[in-house]
C-alpha positions in Angstrom: -42.5 12.7 27.1 -40.4 9.7 26.3 -39.3 8.8 22.7 -41.1 5.8 21.1 -38.8 2.8 20.9 -37.6 1.9 17.4 -38.9 -1.4 16.3 -36.4 -4.0 15.1 -36.3 -7.6 14.0 -38.1 -10.0 11.5 -41.3 -8.1 11.6 -39.6 -4.9 10.3 -38.1 -6.9 7.4 -41.5 -8.6 6.7 -43.0 -5.1 6.1 -40.7 -4.6 3.0 -41.8 -7.7 1.2 -45.0 -6.2 -0.3 -42.9 -3.5 -2.1 -40.3 -5.9 -3.6 -40.3 -8.1 -6.8 -38.1 -10.7 -8.2 -35.5 -8.3 -9.6 -31.8 -8.7 -8.9 -30.2 -6.0 -6.7 -28.5 -5.0 -3.6 -30.0 -4.5 -0.1 -28.7 -2.7 3.0 -29.7 -3.5 6.6 -29.6 -0.6 9.0 -29.8 -0.4 12.8 -31.8 2.0 15.0 -29.0 4.7 14.6 -29.1 4.3 10.7 -25.7 2.6 10.8 -25.3 0.1 8.0 -25.1 -3.4 9.5 -24.8 -5.4 6.3 -24.8 -5.1 2.5 -25.9 -8.0 0.4 -26.7 -8.9 -3.2 -29.5 -11.1 -4.5 -30.6 -12.7 -7.7 -34.2 -12.3 -6.5 -34.6 -9.6 -3.9 -38.0 -10.6 -2.7 -36.9 -14.2 -2.1 -33.7 -13.2 -0.3 -35.5 -10.7 2.0 -38.2 -13.3 2.8 -35.5 -15.5 4.2 -34.6 -12.8 6.7 -38.2 -12.3 7.6 -38.3 -15.8 9.2 -37.9 -15.8 12.9 -35.9 -19.1 13.1 -33.4 -21.2 11.1 -30.5 -18.7 11.0 -26.9 -18.9 12.1 -26.0 -17.0 15.3 -24.4 -14.2 13.2 -27.4 -13.7 10.9 -29.8 -14.0 13.8 -28.0 -11.1 15.7 -28.0 -9.0 12.5 -31.8 -9.5 12.0 -32.5 -8.6 15.6 -30.6 -5.3 15.2 -32.2 -4.4 11.8 -34.5 -1.4 12.1 -34.8 -0.5 8.4 -33.6 -1.6 4.9 -32.6 0.1 1.7 -32.7 -1.4 -1.8 -31.2 -0.9 -5.3 -32.3 -2.9 -8.2 -29.9 -3.9 -11.0 -30.2 -5.4 -14.5 -28.2 -8.6 -13.7 -26.8 -10.4 -10.7 -23.3 -9.6 -11.9 -24.1 -5.9 -11.6 -25.5 -6.6 -8.2 -22.3 -8.3 -7.1 -20.1 -5.4 -8.4 -22.3 -2.8 -6.6 -22.4 -4.9 -3.4 -18.6 -4.9 -3.2 -18.3 -1.2 -3.9 -20.7 -0.5 -1.1 -18.9 -2.8 1.3 -15.6 -1.1 0.6 -17.2 2.3 1.1 -19.4 1.6 4.2 -17.5 -1.2 5.9 -20.6 -2.8 7.5 -20.1 -4.7 10.8 -21.5 -8.0 9.5 -19.8 -8.2 6.2 -16.5 -9.9 5.3 -14.0 -7.1 4.9 -10.6 -7.1 3.1 -8.6 -4.8 5.4 -5.3 -4.6 3.6 -5.8 -3.7 0.0 -2.7 -1.9 -1.1 -1.6 -1.9 -4.7 1.1 -4.3 -5.9 4.2 -3.1 -7.6 5.1 -3.9 -11.2 8.3 -3.7 -13.3 8.2 -1.0 -15.9 10.4 -0.8 -19.0 9.7 2.7 -20.0 9.5 3.4 -23.7 9.7 7.2 -23.7 13.5 7.4 -24.2 16.0 6.2 -26.8 17.6 4.1 -24.0 14.7 2.9 -21.9 15.2 2.6 -18.2 13.9 -0.3 -16.1 12.3 0.4 -12.7 9.7 -0.4 -10.1 6.3 1.0 -10.7 3.3 1.2 -8.4 -0.2 2.5 -9.3 -2.1 3.0 -12.5 -0.4 1.7 -15.7 -0.7 5.0 -17.5 2.9 5.6 -18.7 4.2 4.4 -22.1 6.1 1.2 -21.7 6.0 -2.6 -21.0 4.6 -3.6 -17.6 5.3 -6.9 -15.9 3.6 -7.9 -12.7 2.1 -7.9 -10.2 4.8 -8.7 -7.7 3.9 -9.5 -4.1 6.2 -6.9 -2.6 8.8 -4.3 -3.3 11.4 -6.8 -2.1 10.4 -9.2 -4.8 10.6 -6.5 -7.4 14.0 -5.4 -6.2 15.4 -9.0 -6.3 14.2 -9.3 -9.9 15.6 -5.9 -10.9 18.9 -7.0 -9.4 18.8 -10.2 -11.6 18.0 -8.2 -14.7 20.8 -5.8 -14.1 23.3 -8.7 -13.8 22.1 -10.4 -16.9 20.9 -7.7 -19.3 22.9 -4.6 -18.0 20.0 -2.2 -18.2 20.1 1.3 -16.8 18.0 2.1 -13.6 19.1 5.8 -13.3 16.6 8.6 -13.9 16.6 10.5 -17.1 18.1 13.6 -15.5 21.0 11.6 -14.1 21.4 9.8 -17.4 21.6 13.1 -19.4 24.1 14.6 -17.0 26.7 11.9 -16.9 30.1 12.3 -18.5 31.7 9.1 -17.4 30.3 5.6 -16.4 29.0 5.1 -12.9 29.9 2.4 -10.4 27.3 0.0 -11.8 29.2 -0.2 -15.1 32.4 -1.0 -13.2 30.7 -3.9 -11.4 29.0 -5.2 -14.6 25.5 -4.2 -13.7 25.0 -1.6 -16.5 26.1 -1.3 -20.1 26.6 2.5 -19.7 24.5 3.8 -22.6 24.8 7.3 -20.9 28.4 7.7 -22.2 28.0 5.7 -25.5 29.5 2.3 -24.4 26.6 0.8 -26.4 24.6 2.3 -29.2 20.8 2.4 -29.4 20.5 -0.8 -31.5 22.7 -2.8 -29.0 20.8 -1.5 -26.1 17.5 -2.2 -27.8 18.6 -5.9 -28.1 19.3 -6.0 -24.4 15.8 -4.6 -23.7 14.2 -7.2 -26.0 16.1 -10.0 -24.2 14.9 -8.7 -20.8 11.3 -8.7 -22.0 11.7 -12.3 -23.2 13.1 -13.2 -19.8 10.2 -11.5 -18.0 7.8 -13.4 -20.3 9.3 -16.7 -19.2 11.4 -17.4 -22.3 14.8 -17.4 -20.6 15.8 -20.6 -22.4 15.6 -18.9 -25.7 17.6 -15.9 -24.4 20.3 -18.3 -23.1 20.5 -20.0 -26.5 20.9 -16.7 -28.3 23.6 -15.6 -25.9 25.5 -18.9 -26.4 25.3 -18.5 -30.1 26.6 -14.9 -29.9 29.4 -15.9 -27.6 30.5 -18.7 -30.1 30.5 -16.2 -33.0 32.5 -13.6 -31.0 35.0 -16.3 -30.1 35.4 -17.4 -33.8 35.9 -13.8 -34.8 38.5 -13.4 -32.1 36.5 -10.8 -30.2 37.6 -12.3 -26.9 36.6 -9.3 -24.8 33.0 -9.4 -26.1 32.9 -13.2 -25.8 34.0 -12.9 -22.1 31.3 -10.4 -21.4 28.7 -12.7 -23.0 30.1 -15.6 -21.0 29.5 -13.6 -17.7 25.9 -12.9 -18.8 25.3 -16.6 -19.5 26.7 -17.5 -16.1 24.5 -14.9 -14.3 21.4 -16.1 -16.2 22.2 -19.7 -15.3 22.4 -18.7 -11.6 19.0 -17.0 -11.9 17.5 -20.1 -13.5 18.8 -22.4 -10.7 17.2 -20.1 -8.2 13.9 -20.5 -10.0 13.9 -24.3 -9.8 10.7 -24.2 -7.7 8.7 -22.4 -10.4 5.8 -24.2 -11.9 6.3 -25.7 -15.4 2.7 -26.2 -16.4 1.2 -23.0 -15.0 2.1 -19.9 -17.1 -0.2 -17.3 -15.4 -2.3 -17.7 -12.3 -3.0 -16.4 -8.8 -3.1 -19.2 -6.2 -5.4 -18.2 -3.4 -5.7 -20.3 -0.3 -7.8 -19.7 2.9 -7.3 -21.1 6.4 -9.8 -20.3 9.2 -9.3 -21.0 12.9 -10.8 -19.5 16.1 -13.0 -17.0 14.2 -10.0 -15.6 12.3 -8.9 -16.1 8.7 -5.7 -15.9 6.6 -5.7 -15.7 2.8 -2.5 -16.4 1.0 -2.1 -15.1 -2.5 0.8 -16.4 -4.7 1.4 -14.6 -8.0 2.6 -16.8 -10.9 3.5 -15.0 -14.2 5.4 -16.4 -17.1 5.9 -19.7 -15.3 7.7 -17.8 -12.5 6.7 -17.2 -8.9 6.7 -13.5 -8.3 6.1 -13.8 -4.5 3.2 -14.1 -2.1 1.2 -11.9 0.2 -0.9 -12.8 3.2 -4.2 -11.1 4.1 -6.3 -11.2 7.2 -9.9 -10.3 6.3 -12.5 -9.5 9.0 -14.8 -12.6 8.8 -17.8 -11.3 10.9 -18.5 -15.0 11.6 -19.0 -16.0 8.0 -18.1 -19.5 6.7 -15.2 -20.3 4.3 -17.2 -20.1 1.0 -18.6 -16.7 1.9 -15.2 -15.4 3.1 -13.4 -16.5 0.0 -16.0 -15.2 -2.4 -16.0 -11.8 -0.7 -12.2 -11.7 -0.7 -12.1 -12.5 -4.5 -14.6 -9.8 -5.5 -13.0 -7.1 -3.2 -9.4 -8.1 -4.1 -9.9 -7.8 -7.9 -12.0 -4.7 -7.6 -9.1 -2.5 -8.8 -6.7 -5.2 -10.2 -6.7 -7.1 -13.5 -7.3 -10.8 -12.8 -4.9 -13.3 -14.4 -6.1 -16.0 -16.9 -6.4 -18.5 -14.1 -7.4 -18.3 -10.4 -6.7 -21.5 -8.4 -8.6 -21.7 -5.1 -8.4 -23.9 -1.9 -12.2 -23.8 -1.4 -15.2 -23.5 -3.5 -17.0 -20.2 -3.3 -20.8 -19.7 -2.8 -21.5 -18.6 -6.4 -18.6 -19.9 -8.6 -20.3 -19.1 -11.9 -21.1 -15.6 -10.8 -17.5 -15.0 -9.5 -16.2 -16.3 -12.8 -18.4 -14.0 -14.8 -17.4 -10.9 -12.7 -13.6 -11.7 -13.1 -14.1 -12.3 -16.8 -15.8 -9.0 -17.2 -13.1 -7.1 -15.3 -10.3 -8.8 -17.3 -12.0 -8.4 -20.7 -11.2 -12.0 -21.5 -12.0 -15.4 -20.1 -10.8 -16.1 -16.5 -10.7 -19.7 -15.3 -11.6 -20.2 -11.6 -11.5 -23.5 -9.9 -10.3 -25.8 -7.1 -7.7 -28.2 -8.5 -7.8 -31.8 -7.3 -4.6 -33.3 -8.6 -1.4 -32.5 -10.4 0.9 -29.5 -10.2 -2.0 -27.1 -9.7 -3.1 -29.0 -6.6 0.4 -29.0 -5.3 0.6 -25.2 -5.7 -2.7 -24.8 -3.8 -1.5 -27.2 -1.0 1.6 -25.1 -0.6 -0.5 -21.9 -0.3 -2.8 -23.6 2.3 0.2 -24.6 4.4 1.5 -21.0 4.2 -1.9 -19.6 5.2 -2.1 -22.0 8.2 1.4 -21.2 9.4 0.9 -17.4 8.9 -2.4 -17.5 10.9 -0.8 -19.4 13.7 2.0 -16.8 14.0 -0.5 -14.0 13.9 -2.6 -15.5 16.6 0.4 -16.0 18.8 1.6 -12.4 18.2 -2.0 -11.2 18.8 -2.0 -12.9 22.2 1.3 -11.3 23.1 0.0 -7.9 21.9 -3.1 -8.2 24.0 -1.0 -8.8 27.2 1.1 -5.8 26.4 -1.9 -3.6 26.0 -3.3 -4.9 29.2 0.1 -3.9 30.8 -0.1 -0.4 29.3 -3.6 0.0 30.8 -2.3 -1.0 34.2 0.9 1.1 34.0 -0.9 4.3 33.0 -4.1 3.8 35.0 -6.5 3.4 32.0 -10.0 2.0 32.4 -9.4 -0.7 29.7 -6.6 -1.8 27.3 -6.3 0.8 24.5 -7.6 -0.3 21.1 -5.9 2.6 19.3 -2.7 4.3 20.5 -1.4 7.4 18.6 2.2 8.4 19.0 3.5 11.8 18.0 7.0 13.1 17.2 8.6 16.0 15.3 11.8 16.1 13.2 13.8 19.1 11.9 17.3 20.4 11.6 17.7 23.8 13.2 14.2 24.7 12.2 14.4 23.7 8.5 12.0 21.3 6.8 10.1 20.7 10.0 7.7 17.8 9.9 5.4 16.2 12.5 4.7 12.5 12.5 1.9 10.3 13.9 1.9 6.5 14.0 -0.9 4.2 15.2 -0.8 0.9 17.0 -3.5 -1.5 18.3 -4.2 -5.1 19.1 -2.9 -6.2 15.7 0.4 -4.2 16.0 1.3 -1.2 13.9 -1.5 0.1 11.7 0.6 1.6 8.9 -2.3 2.7 6.8 -3.2 5.1 9.5 0.2 6.8 9.8 0.2 10.6 9.0 2.7 13.3 8.2 2.3 17.0 9.0 4.3 19.6 7.2 4.8 22.3 9.8 3.3 25.5 8.4 3.6 27.9 11.4 6.6 29.9 12.6 7.2 27.2 15.2 9.1 25.2 12.7 11.5 28.0 11.7 12.0 28.9 15.3 12.8 25.3 16.4 9.9 25.6 18.8 9.1 21.9 19.7 6.1 22.9 21.9 4.7 25.1 19.1 5.2 22.3 16.5 3.4 19.7 18.7 0.6 22.2 19.3 0.1 22.7 15.5 0.2 19.0 14.8 -2.4 18.1 17.5 -4.6 21.0 16.6 -4.7 20.0 12.9 -5.2 16.3 13.8 -8.2 16.8 16.2 -9.8 19.7 14.4 -10.1 17.4 11.3 -11.3 14.5 13.5 -14.0 16.6 15.1 -15.1 17.9 11.6 -15.2 14.4 10.1 -16.7 12.5 13.1 -18.2 14.9 15.7 -20.2 12.2 17.4 -17.1 10.0 17.8 -18.8 7.0 16.2 -15.7 5.7 14.3 -12.7 3.8 15.5 -10.4 6.7 14.3 -10.5 8.2 17.8 -7.5 7.2 20.0 -7.8 5.7 23.4 -4.3 6.9 24.4 -1.9 9.6 23.2 1.9 9.1 23.6 3.9 12.3 23.1 7.7 12.3 22.6 8.7 14.7 25.4 8.3 15.6 29.0 6.0 17.8 31.1 6.3 20.8 28.8 5.1 18.8 25.8 2.2 17.2 27.8 1.1 20.6 29.0 1.1 22.0 25.4 -1.0 19.1 24.2 -3.3 19.3 27.2 -4.0 23.0 26.3 -4.8 22.1 22.7 -7.2 19.3 23.8 -8.9 21.6 26.3 -9.4 24.3 23.7 -11.0 21.8 21.4 -13.2 20.3 24.1 -11.6 16.9 23.9 -10.3 16.3 27.4 -11.2 12.7 28.1 -8.4 11.1 26.1 -5.5 10.0 28.3 -2.1 11.2 27.3 1.4 10.4 28.4 4.7 12.1 27.7 7.7 9.7 27.1 10.9 11.6 28.0 14.5 10.3 28.0 15.7 9.8 31.6 19.1 10.2 33.1 21.8 10.5 30.5 19.1 10.0 27.8 19.7 6.3 28.0 17.1 3.8 26.7 15.6 2.0 29.7 15.6 5.1 31.9 12.6 6.7 30.3 10.3 8.8 32.5 6.6 9.0 31.9 4.7 12.3 32.5 1.0 12.7 33.1 -0.9 15.9 33.9 -1.1 16.5 37.6 1.0 13.5 38.6 4.6 12.9 39.5 6.8 11.5 36.7 7.5 7.8 37.1 9.6 5.0 35.5 9.0 1.3 34.8 11.4 -1.5 35.7 14.1 -1.9 33.1 13.1 -5.5 32.3 9.4 -4.7 32.1 7.9 -5.9 28.7 5.6 -2.8 28.7 8.7 -0.6 28.8 10.1 -2.3 25.7 6.8 -2.0 24.0 6.6 1.8 24.7 10.2 2.1 23.4 9.3 0.3 20.2 6.3 2.7 19.7 8.5 5.8 20.3 11.2 4.5 18.0 8.7 3.8 15.2 7.3 7.3 15.6 10.9 8.7 15.5 11.7 6.6 12.4 8.5 7.8 10.7 9.1 11.5 11.5 12.7 11.4 10.4 11.8 9.7 7.1 9.3 12.4 6.4 11.8 15.1 7.2 14.5 13.5 5.0 12.0 13.2 2.1 11.1 16.9 2.5 14.7 17.9 2.7 15.6 15.9 -0.4 12.9 17.7 -2.4 14.1 21.0 -1.1 17.7 20.2 -2.2 16.5 19.3 -5.8 14.2 22.3 -6.0 15.1 25.1 -8.5 13.5 28.4 -9.6 12.3 26.5 -12.6 9.7 24.8 -10.4 7.8 28.1 -10.0 7.4 28.8 -13.8 3.9 28.2 -15.0 3.9 25.5 -17.7 7.3 24.1 -16.9 6.8 20.6 -15.7 9.3 17.8 -15.0 10.0 17.1 -18.7 10.7 20.7 -19.7 12.7 21.2 -16.5 14.9 18.3 -17.4 15.3 19.6 -21.0 16.3 23.1 -19.8 18.8 21.8 -17.2 20.3 19.3 -19.7 20.8 22.0 -22.3 22.1 24.8 -20.0 23.6 22.9 -17.2 22.0 24.9 -14.3 19.0 27.0 -13.4 21.3 30.0 -13.1 22.4 29.6 -16.8 18.7 29.3 -17.8 18.0 32.6 -16.0 20.8 34.3 -18.0 19.7 32.8 -21.4 18.2 34.9 -24.1 14.9 34.1 -25.9 16.6 32.6 -29.0 18.8 30.4 -26.8 15.7 29.1 -25.0 13.9 28.4 -28.2 16.8 26.2 -29.2 15.9 23.7 -26.5 13.8 20.7 -27.6 10.2 20.9 -26.3 10.4 24.7 -25.7 8.1 26.6 -28.0 8.4 30.2 -28.8 5.7 31.1 -26.4 7.2 29.0 -23.6 10.6 30.5 -24.2 9.0 34.0 -23.8 7.3 32.8 -20.6 10.6 31.5 -19.1 12.5 34.7 -20.1 9.8 36.9 -18.7 9.8 35.0 -15.4 13.5 35.8 -14.8 13.3 39.3 -16.4 10.0 40.8 -15.2 9.0 44.1 -16.9 8.4 46.9 -14.6 
């Protein structure tokens, strides 16, 4: 008995109209396998769905979506604004095929001037603004933050060392010698003087560098009159450094204090969105994004980008756009609600704002052209990989595995991912080796553990292999032995249809003489000038870099670990206090209860707990 075919198309959508009213809300369109095709919002659900029930008058993209629709789901909301917020949450969660998707949505770094210390440190901060202090940002990249921190060090001589390093210093570090720090750690400045430096740095980050320069000039003149020539010279050097910074900021806008400039360029079904961050009349860098357009037009792409981009970020006071969006009033209302204050959204037509947008559009156009060129090259390389390794089609997802350890210590496995758009860094993974294979320097055992954990989890999360998380090719750093170990793992898990290749160093372990190993076949090599060989080398080197970085991070944590880490209730702050007071974990272990109670932040009960940890009764 054959199964009855699932009905799809406009007639299915028509059947939902009698149950809908004019409420605002969100709808989902699903295919015959109950996969979500599209998530949309509507001011009037019945009216919007009736449009889909028509058999004609749709764009090619919408017509395909309607033909595939087998069922729909609905959620009503009180307002259209709520519907838009819910729509974007569902799009991020479900990633429907026909929606515009923002694929790169990493957080942006800030500068934090921490206020939990008598001599606040200045540093880069990423993530939730939950710590006590002043935040300045967002910056487009870690590089933009580092450049600004470097400027602040030169001009304001602020410390960047951690609290534990600060507490442990007995003489100034190199930064003091090269005039990048005022050395508050050893009393070269007192709290009041350092506080004035912090205040000046905050003024600078708020765009008031002219006022800071005037204050410095006045202080230098006063020091000179009072014959404090050394202090006057130091102030002169700071003024010179500030002048150099201001000259480097000559491209910064004068009439735009706080804004995000967002420009879209579309070509050949692809899109690039450039976002420039302007804060305190200073450009704090730009970032490019390449959203999945699903065939949508510019207003829809830009509106979807805005609502997804600001889903977890506070909007600035002004958002300057290159194109109008579909629902400008609705977008403005959503951003205003998220910011808790008015947010202006518009497309400038003249003046400095229009120049800023034009510059962003040019950058978007050039970035997309570069990406399309790189994508064409990448496609040819993947076709070459398929030909070299006898694959049925160019791989859309390549996973590369490598291990790193030193004589079995701090063993770590690494996985990197590459595809038609290059390295997919959001998919990289690290594996702390838990079995005895790490301690025994057993590379085969470590690879076995990594692949077992990877594919056991993949089978658990997606047993039907519906997602794009499944690889089309595995590259293993190693020869026949490594490939054999991986093949055994895949056979045990019942996943034997994924091609795998071992990449082994050839004669004299020279790059260019790599040998490739496949199960049941003789090893072979590629011509030294073959672009596919260079591509495989880049993949292997990236996996090696990733695994070594994970190993070094783990080793650094192990070096800084102390027995204090294992005491319940002793966190980072109490650990610092104990080490600063006693000098070492060994001295803490020898201390009596009264000595422990003398440490700031250590209560009588906590002193007892620490003492009992090192002197168990029994």
